[in-house]
C-alpha positions as a printed NumPy array, in Angstrom:
array([[  5.099,  10.433, -17.226],
       [  3.4  ,   8.499, -14.396],
       [  5.387,   8.3  , -10.887],
       [  3.724,   6.346,  -8.054],
       [  6.388,   7.139,  -4.942],
       [  5.988,   4.935,  -1.964],
       [  7.365,   6.083,   1.522],
       [  7.057,   5.483,   5.103],
       [  8.848,   2.322,   5.484],
       [ 11.077,   0.865,   7.7  ],
       [ 12.035,  -1.025,  10.645],
       [  9.407,  -1.838,  13.309],
       [  8.798,  -3.814,  16.611],
       [  6.016,  -6.367,  16.729],
       [  3.432,  -4.939,  17.518],
       [  4.088,  -1.804,  16.465],
       [  2.727,   0.925,  13.536],
       [  3.97 ,   2.253,  10.56 ],
       [  1.971,   4.428,   7.718],
       [  2.839,   3.755,   4.232],
       [  2.039,   6.745,   1.645],
       [  2.045,   6.693,  -1.833],
       [  2.356,   9.941,  -3.709],
       [  0.868,  10.094,  -7.362],
       [  1.56 ,  11.874, -10.195],
       [  0.935,  11.64 , -14.111],
       [ -2.532,  10.721, -13.581],
       [ -5.999,  11.489, -12.824],
       [ -5.504,  10.362,  -9.249],
       [ -9.428,  10.307,  -8.417],
       [-10.813,   7.857, -10.827],
       [ -7.715,   5.154, -10.478],
       [ -8.389,   1.899,  -7.841],
       [ -5.618,   2.321,  -5.412],
       [ -3.915,  -0.455,  -3.988],
       [ -1.167,  -1.91 ,  -2.083],
       [  0.853,  -4.879,  -3.034],
       [  3.226,  -6.817,  -1.062],
       [  6.444,  -9.185,  -1.6  ],
       [  8.426, -11.092,   0.882],
       [ 11.775, -12.601,  -0.203],
       [ 11.042, -15.983,  -2.229],
       [  7.426, -15.19 ,  -2.31 ],
       [  5.324, -14.017,  -4.885],
       [  3.507, -10.571,  -4.912],
       [  0.161, -10.663,  -3.432],
       [ -2.871,  -8.548,  -3.002],
       [ -3.12 ,  -6.518,   0.591],
       [ -5.731,  -3.768,   0.141],
       [ -7.296,  -1.62 ,  -2.039],
       [ -9.7  ,   1.313,  -2.416],
       [-11.458,   1.939,  -5.714],
       [-12.599,   5.932,  -6.832],
       [-15.741,   5.644,  -4.502],
       [-14.449,   4.858,  -1.394],
       [-14.784,   1.332,  -0.879],
       [-12.052,  -0.923,   0.169],
       [-11.275,  -4.548,   0.773],
       [ -8.36 ,  -6.689,   2.293],
       [ -6.464,  -9.534,   2.233],
       [ -7.827, -11.703,   5.463],
       [ -4.345, -11.77 ,   6.887],
       [ -4.294,  -7.833,   7.594],
       [ -8.487,  -7.416,   8.579],
       [ -8.817,  -5.158,  11.477],
       [ -5.175,  -4.494,  11.6  ],
       [ -4.291,  -2.756,   8.759],
       [ -6.702,   1.049,   7.141],
       [ -6.17 ,   1.721,   3.002],
       [ -7.566,   5.651,   2.565],
       [ -6.643,   8.049,   0.25 ],
       [ -6.503,  11.896,  -0.424],
       [ -7.654,  12.962,  -3.49 ],
       [ -6.763,  16.715,  -2.828],
       [ -3.198,  15.476,  -2.479],
       [ -3.497,  12.548,  -4.904],
       [ -1.64 ,  10.178,  -2.201],
       [ -2.762,   7.054,  -0.827],
       [ -2.002,   5.655,   2.698],
       [ -1.664,   2.545,   4.492],
       [ -1.953,   2.108,   8.068],
       [ -0.279,  -0.346,   9.805],
       [ -0.823,  -1.492,  13.291],
       [ -0.467,  -4.17 ,  15.215],
       [  2.234,  -5.559,  13.206],
       [  3.793,  -8.93 ,  12.801],
       [  6.714, -10.585,  11.78 ],
       [  4.782, -11.783,   8.861],
       [  4.173,  -8.36 ,   7.739],
       [  7.663,  -8.03 ,   6.571],
       [  7.914,  -7.555,   3.15 ],
       [  8.468,  -4.938,   0.239],
       [  5.296,  -2.95 ,  -0.164],
       [  4.121,  -1.606,  -3.808],
       [  1.718,   0.948,  -4.731],
       [ -0.728,   0.01 ,  -7.449],
       [ -2.755,   2.573,  -9.646],
       [ -5.767,   0.592, -11.822],
       [ -7.839,   1.817, -13.819],
       [ -8.49 ,  -0.257, -17.081],
       [ -6.644,  -1.357, -19.014],
       [ -3.879,   1.141, -17.671],
       [ -1.956,  -0.358, -14.419],
       [  1.141,   1.546, -12.423],
       [  3.508,   0.496, -10.181],
       [  5.574,   2.497,  -7.961],
       [  9.28 ,   1.075,  -6.949],
       [  8.503,  -0.231,  -3.33 ],
       [  9.269,   0.379,   0.376],
       [ 10.643,  -2.155,   2.743],
       [  8.702,  -2.966,   5.952],
       [ 10.446,  -5.045,   8.488],
       [  9.46 ,  -6.292,  11.6  ],
       [ 11.181,  -7.894,  13.55 ],
       [ 12.369,  -7.279,  17.65 ]])
């Protein structure tokens, strides 16, 4: 059974930092492209960042220079370091595992940026 379990969300002030984690089980983690997506209330889910099995990364423009995605294959864990957070980063953040044709999602973790 595949499980992606996110953690690390919470309430943070503007300009603050959070680190999200996604613990994966039931997949060969190292071969999957892993990603983070987010969905704000009333909006569609959007891509945030991804990292390939080879370590290549890409980001949505709105988080470039503020967010860093990285992975630890030995721990089967994906991370998202989020710095200089803004109120518009408030969303539920979802972990994604992708290896065509397989695709899996976590249950999400809430991030709220507010003073």
